[in-house]
C-alpha positions in Angstrom: 98.9 98.0 132.0 96.4 98.5 129.2 93.3 99.5 131.2 93.7 102.9 133.1 91.2 104.5 135.5 91.4 108.1 136.7 89.3 110.0 139.2 91.1 113.3 140.2 92.9 113.0 143.5 90.5 110.5 145.0 92.8 107.7 146.2 91.2 105.2 148.6 87.7 105.0 147.2 89.1 104.2 143.8 91.3 101.4 145.2 88.4 100.0 146.9 86.1 100.1 144.0 88.9 98.8 141.6 89.1 95.6 143.7 87.1 93.6 141.0 89.2 94.4 138.1 92.5 94.3 139.9 91.7 90.8 140.8 90.7 90.1 137.2 93.9 91.5 135.8 96.3 89.8 138.4 94.5 86.5 137.6 95.0 87.0 134.0 98.8 87.5 134.5 99.3 84.8 137.1 100.9 81.3 135.9 99.8 79.5 138.9 95.9 80.5 139.5 94.1 77.4 139.2 91.1 79.3 137.5 93.2 81.0 134.9 92.5 79.9 131.5 96.0 80.2 130.1 99.1 82.2 130.6 99.8 82.9 127.0 101.0 86.2 125.4 100.0 87.5 122.1 101.1 90.6 120.1 98.2 91.0 117.8 96.0 88.5 116.4 97.2 86.8 113.1 94.1 87.7 111.2 94.3 91.5 112.0 97.2 92.7 110.0 96.2 91.1 106.6 92.7 92.7 107.3 94.2 96.1 107.7 96.4 95.8 104.6 93.3 94.6 102.4 91.2 97.5 103.6 93.7 100.1 103.0 94.3 98.8 99.7 90.6 98.9 99.0 90.2 102.4 100.1 93.1 103.6 98.1 91.7 101.9 94.9 88.5 103.5 95.5 90.1 107.0 96.0 92.1 106.5 92.8 89.4 105.0 90.4 85.9 106.4 91.7 85.7 109.8 90.4 82.7 112.0 89.5 81.5 111.2 86.0 82.3 114.1 83.4 79.2 116.1 82.8 78.7 117.2 79.2 78.9 121.0 78.7 75.2 121.6 77.9 73.0 123.6 80.2 69.2 123.2 80.4 67.6 126.3 81.9 64.4 125.3 83.4 62.8 128.5 82.9 62.6 127.8 79.2 60.6 125.0 79.9 58.0 126.9 81.7 59.3 126.9 85.3 58.6 130.0 87.6 60.8 130.5 90.7 58.1 132.3 92.8 57.8 130.0 95.7 54.4 129.0 95.0 54.0 127.6 91.3 54.1 123.8 91.1 56.8 123.4 88.4 56.8 119.5 88.3 56.1 119.3 84.7 58.4 122.1 83.5 61.4 120.6 85.4 60.6 117.3 84.1 60.6 118.3 80.6 63.9 119.9 81.2 65.4 116.6 82.5 64.0 114.7 79.6 65.4 117.0 77.2 68.7 117.0 78.7 68.9 113.0 78.9 67.6 112.6 75.3 70.3 115.2 74.0 73.1 113.1 75.5 73.3 114.6 78.9 74.3 117.8 80.7 73.2 120.1 83.6 69.6 120.9 84.5 70.1 124.4 86.2 68.1 126.0 89.1 69.6 129.3 88.9 67.9 131.8 91.3 64.8 131.8 93.3 62.4 129.2 95.0 61.2 126.4 92.6 58.4 124.3 94.1 57.8 120.9 92.7 56.3 117.4 93.2 58.1 114.2 92.3 60.7 114.6 89.5 62.5 111.6 88.0 66.1 111.7 87.1 67.3 110.2 83.8 70.7 109.1 82.4 73.2 111.7 81.9 71.5 114.3 84.0 73.3 116.6 86.6 70.8 118.7 88.8 72.4 121.9 89.7 71.1 124.0 92.3 73.1 127.2 92.5 73.7 129.6 95.6 70.6 131.8 95.8 68.1 129.0 94.5 66.2 126.5 96.3 64.3 123.5 95.2 61.3 123.1 97.4 59.1 120.0 97.8 55.4 120.6 97.4 53.4 120.2 100.7 50.5 118.7 98.7 50.8 115.0 99.2 48.9 114.6 95.8 52.0 115.9 94.0 53.9 112.7 95.0 52.5 109.8 92.8 53.7 106.2 93.7 57.1 105.2 92.4 57.2 101.3 92.6 60.5 99.7 91.8 60.5 97.1 89.1 62.3 94.7 91.4 60.6 94.3 94.9 63.0 94.3 97.9 62.3 93.8 101.7 62.0 97.6 102.0 59.1 97.9 99.7 57.4 94.5 101.4 57.8 95.7 104.9 57.8 99.5 104.8 55.7 100.5 101.7 58.1 102.8 100.3 56.6 104.5 97.4 57.1 108.4 97.7 60.0 110.7 97.1 60.8 114.2 95.8 63.4 113.1 93.7 63.4 109.5 92.1 65.8 107.5 89.9 65.8 104.0 88.8 68.0 102.0 86.3 69.9 105.0 85.3 73.5 105.6 84.6 75.6 108.9 85.3 73.2 111.0 87.4 73.8 113.7 90.2 72.8 116.6 92.2 75.2 119.3 92.9 75.4 123.2 93.7 75.7 125.6 96.5 72.0 125.8 97.0 69.4 124.1 98.9 66.9 121.3 98.5 64.1 121.5 101.0 61.5 118.7 101.4 59.5 120.8 103.7 58.6 117.8 105.6 57.5 119.0 108.8 54.9 117.3 110.8 52.3 119.9 110.1 52.7 119.2 106.3 53.2 115.3 106.5 52.0 113.9 109.8 53.1 110.7 111.2 54.7 108.8 114.1 58.1 107.1 114.8 57.9 103.6 113.4 60.2 100.8 112.3 57.6 99.6 109.9 55.5 101.5 107.1 56.1 105.1 106.3 52.9 106.0 104.5 52.3 109.5 103.2 55.9 110.6 104.1 58.1 111.1 101.1 61.9 110.7 101.0 63.9 113.5 99.7 66.1 111.4 97.4 65.5 107.8 96.2 68.0 106.2 93.8 67.4 102.4 92.9 69.5 100.2 90.8 71.7 103.0 89.2 75.4 103.4 88.3 77.9 106.4 88.6 76.0 108.6 91.1 77.4 111.9 92.3 75.9 113.9 95.1 78.1 116.7 96.2 78.4 120.1 97.7 74.5 120.6 98.1 72.6 121.5 101.2 69.7 119.0 102.1 67.0 120.1 104.4 63.8 118.6 106.0 62.6 115.2 104.5 59.3 114.0 105.7 61.1 110.6 106.4 64.5 109.6 105.2 66.7 112.0 103.4 68.6 109.8 101.0 68.1 106.3 100.0 70.4 104.4 97.6 69.4 101.0 96.7 71.6 98.4 94.7 73.6 100.9 93.1 77.3 100.8 91.9 79.7 103.6 92.1 78.2 106.0 94.5 80.0 109.2 95.6 78.4 111.3 98.3 80.7 114.2 99.3 80.7 117.9 100.8 77.0 117.4 101.9 75.4 119.3 104.6 72.5 117.5 105.7 69.8 118.8 108.3 67.0 116.3 108.8 65.5 117.4 112.1 61.6 118.1 111.3 59.8 114.7 111.5 60.1 111.3 112.8 62.1 108.7 111.0 64.3 111.5 109.7 67.6 109.5 108.7 70.5 111.3 107.2 71.3 108.6 104.4 70.4 105.0 103.9 72.9 103.1 101.6 71.5 99.7 100.8 73.2 96.8 98.8 75.6 99.1 97.1 79.0 98.4 95.6 81.8 100.8 95.5 80.9 103.8 97.7 82.7 106.9 99.1 81.1 109.1 101.7 83.5 112.2 102.5 83.5 115.5 104.1 79.8 115.4 105.2 78.1 117.0 108.0 74.8 115.4 109.0 72.4 116.3 111.7 69.6 113.6 111.6 66.6 112.9 114.1 67.1 109.1 113.5 70.2 107.1 112.1 72.6 109.5 110.7 74.7 107.3 108.4 73.0 104.0 108.0 73.8 101.2 105.8 71.5 98.1 105.0 71.3 95.0 103.0 67.3 95.0 102.4 68.1 94.9 98.7 68.9 91.3 98.9 72.4 92.2 97.4 75.8 92.3 99.3 77.0 95.6 100.4 80.8 95.9 99.8 83.6 98.2 99.1 82.8 101.3 101.3 85.0 104.3 102.5 83.6 106.7 104.9 86.1 109.5 105.9 86.1 112.9 107.5 82.2 113.2 108.4 80.6 114.6 111.2 77.2 112.7 112.2 75.1 113.8 115.1 71.6 112.2 115.9 69.0 111.1 118.5 69.6 107.5 117.3 72.8 105.8 115.9 75.4 107.7 114.4 77.0 105.1 112.2 75.1 101.9 111.6 74.8 98.7 109.5 72.2 96.4 110.4 68.6 97.7 110.6 68.5 95.2 107.7 71.1 92.5 107.3 69.5 90.1 104.8 72.7 90.1 102.7 76.4 90.5 103.4 78.1 93.5 104.4 82.0 93.6 104.0 84.9 95.5 103.2 84.5 98.7 105.0 87.1 101.3 106.1 85.9 104.1 108.3 88.4 107.0 109.3 88.3 110.2 110.9 84.9 110.5 112.1 83.1 112.6 114.7 79.6 111.1 116.0 77.2 111.5 118.5 74.5 113.3 120.2 73.3 116.4 118.5 74.9 119.4 120.0 72.8 122.2 121.8 73.6 124.7 118.9 72.0 122.5 116.2 68.3 122.1 115.7 66.8 119.0 117.1 63.2 117.6 116.7 63.6 116.2 119.9 66.5 116.4 122.6 67.8 113.0 123.8 71.1 111.2 123.8 72.3 109.5 120.9 71.9 105.5 121.4 75.3 104.5 119.9 78.4 105.7 118.2 78.9 102.8 115.9 76.7 99.9 115.6 77.6 96.9 113.4 74.7 94.4 113.6 74.0 91.0 111.9 70.5 90.0 112.8 68.7 88.4 109.7 70.9 86.3 107.6 73.9 88.1 106.0 77.6 87.9 107.0 79.0 91.2 108.5 82.9 91.2 108.3 86.1 92.9 107.1 85.6 96.2 108.7 88.2 98.6 110.1 87.2 102.0 112.1 90.2 104.4 112.6 90.2 107.4 114.7 86.5 107.8 115.7 85.4 110.5 118.4 82.2 109.7 120.1 80.3 112.6 121.8 77.9 111.9 124.7 76.5 108.8 123.3 74.7 105.9 125.4 77.1 103.3 124.2 80.2 104.0 122.1 80.3 100.5 120.4 77.4 98.1 119.9 78.1 94.7 118.0 75.1 92.4 117.9 74.5 89.0 116.3 70.9 88.0 116.6 68.1 85.8 115.3 65.4 88.2 114.1 65.5 86.6 110.7 63.5 89.3 108.6 63.1 88.4 105.1 60.6 88.6 102.2 56.9 87.6 103.4 56.7 84.7 101.2 60.0 83.2 102.5 60.9 81.1 105.5 62.9 82.5 108.4 66.6 82.5 107.5 69.4 80.9 109.5 71.6 83.1 111.8 74.2 85.3 110.1 77.9 86.0 111.2 79.6 88.9 112.6 83.4 88.8 112.5 86.8 90.3 111.6 86.1 93.7 113.0 88.7 96.2 114.3 88.4 99.5 116.2 91.6 101.5 116.4 91.6 104.9 118.0 88.4 105.7 119.8 88.0 108.7 122.2 85.0 110.6 123.7 82.4 110.3 126.2 79.5 108.0 127.0 76.8 107.3 129.5 77.5 103.4 129.7 79.6 100.7 128.6 79.9 99.3 125.1 78.2 96.0 124.2 79.4 92.9 122.3 76.8 90.3 122.2 76.1 87.1 120.1 73.3 84.6 121.2 73.5 81.1 122.4 75.2 78.9 119.9 76.2 81.9 117.6 79.2 83.9 118.6 80.8 87.2 117.4 84.3 86.0 116.2 87.7 88.1 115.9 87.3 91.5 117.1 90.1 94.0 118.1 89.7 97.1 120.0 92.9 99.4 120.4 93.9 102.7 121.8 90.6 103.9 123.5 90.2 106.8 125.6 86.8 107.4 127.1 85.1 109.3 129.9 82.3 107.6 131.6 80.0 108.7 134.5 80.8 105.5 136.9 78.8 105.0 140.0 78.1 101.4 139.2 77.4 99.0 142.3 78.5 95.5 143.1 74.7 94.6 142.7 74.7 95.8 139.1 78.0 94.0 138.2 76.1 90.7 139.1 73.2 91.5 136.9 72.1 88.6 134.5 70.9 90.3 131.1 68.2 88.8 129.0 69.2 87.2 125.5 66.4 88.7 123.5 67.7 86.8 120.3 64.9 87.8 118.0 64.5 91.6 119.0 65.1 94.7 117.1 68.8 95.6 117.6 69.6 98.5 119.7 71.7 99.2 122.6 68.6 99.5 124.8 67.6 95.9 124.4 69.2 94.5 127.4 67.8 97.0 129.8 69.0 100.2 131.4 71.9 99.0 133.4 74.9 96.9 132.1 77.2 94.9 134.4 80.4 96.5 133.2 81.7 99.9 133.4 83.6 99.9 130.1 83.0 96.7 127.8 80.3 94.0 128.3 80.6 90.9 126.1 79.2 87.4 126.0 78.7 84.8 123.1 82.1 86.1 121.7 85.5 84.7 121.1 88.8 85.8 119.9 88.4 89.5 121.3 91.4 91.5 122.0 91.7 94.9 124.1 94.9 96.8 123.9 95.7 100.3 125.5 92.3 101.0 127.1 92.2 104.3 129.0 88.8 104.7 130.9 88.0 107.9 133.0 85.2 107.9 135.6 83.5 110.8 137.3 82.5 108.6 140.2 84.0 105.3 141.5 82.5 102.1 139.9 82.2 98.7 141.5 81.7 97.1 138.2 84.6 95.5 136.2 85.6 97.6 133.3 85.6 94.5 131.2 82.9 92.0 132.1 83.1 88.7 130.3 79.7 86.6 130.1 78.5 83.3 128.9 80.1 81.6 125.9 82.9 83.8 125.6 86.6 82.7 125.2 90.0 83.8 124.1 89.4 87.4 125.4 92.6 89.3 125.7 93.9 92.5 127.3 97.4 93.8 126.2 98.3 90.3 125.1 97.2 88.4 128.1 94.2 86.0 128.4 91.4 87.2 130.8 89.1 85.4 133.0 85.2 85.1 132.9 83.6 87.3 135.4 80.0 86.1 134.9 
């Protein structure tokens, strides 16, 4: 059997509480039950193998071809341009002079060698690698007047709805730029310096640490990033982006994302450690440009919100994504946290605006103490530019989870909306610990649709009528080798199949509806 439930040496209470799922699975295997949909057997969906092959090839191509750009052997010492590393002098003009000279000379390294360099907004130029050595810190000014507006040439949904204009490091329409070194970049974005409240709308007066727009060949590596006033990193409509060996601590203010990668092509995120108050690893399509060819590997991402997510904005397509060997979830007690609460989700893939989200493979993911391990949502929020009419519903399809372990407070959620189904999902080799304790009354709950709501795991209420996986408005979903361990007996079915769901498979056998 593919679903297993363990509860120490407690036998009879477990058997009594397993009755709904036993009936469910027995019916699925019976040829003669009148309410069984079919008695077919499948090995794996015919779409899954080509998807895996294609994404493995994509990842290999990125690994072989997407490399850091060669930095010319020229060093520009910012002290020669008037910078003073005393922790108080505002060095914005001196640093910008060094950047401009480096770029106009054909590129090279702008070096922060030792000490504390305070600055307001600086703008990267083509061919420039900022290097912050061990023993050096680049510190954001705490005076908002040192952060002038930077308005992109091309307006996007992020600018229209969130008024994103401020950042410590800014770049637009550049090629071959980067940041590296064993030192620290600290935005000093604590609430006493940049007050604000949590919001999904505008972020006035709270600079990003890094914002890069419509650039090519970007490398951010080895550096330690600290304390942005809002998002730590934002890359919008860029090509050939590498984030590797980063240590990100963003736990000093509201809306402290780890990184937000938006509408980019050819992306590698590897060997990164992220501790973020808001979404840790967040992908978007608010730049009105499709997001494709993404490899995320060997990362640790902890948060009070969503660890790995696409869909805060899904106005354009998101496709061809391979995620492997990640550890995600709630911020451990030994790490700093702006507020202590459980992470909302381990992995969330969402299509709630217009775009198509497809061709995604997650391999070997470990979730730590999250609310819901998996959240798949197809909705009808329809956010777009203010001068445009509401767009049609997008699509969410062709998604594989292969190897999911860890612990969670409640079930995973797979939910489309009436008339629009999530299609072709495969979930394999799952081993999760859950609290259990659900009742038969909870198993009978009818959850609201909320088609236009902001997408998050809490949108359907505090209790889900399934102990392991709850799905509705979904088709061609297969579960294989699912192991769930409960701390208390649970009367809810481990897989609850709701409205408008069909072709739901468990270990090659077709399941029944339970709602």
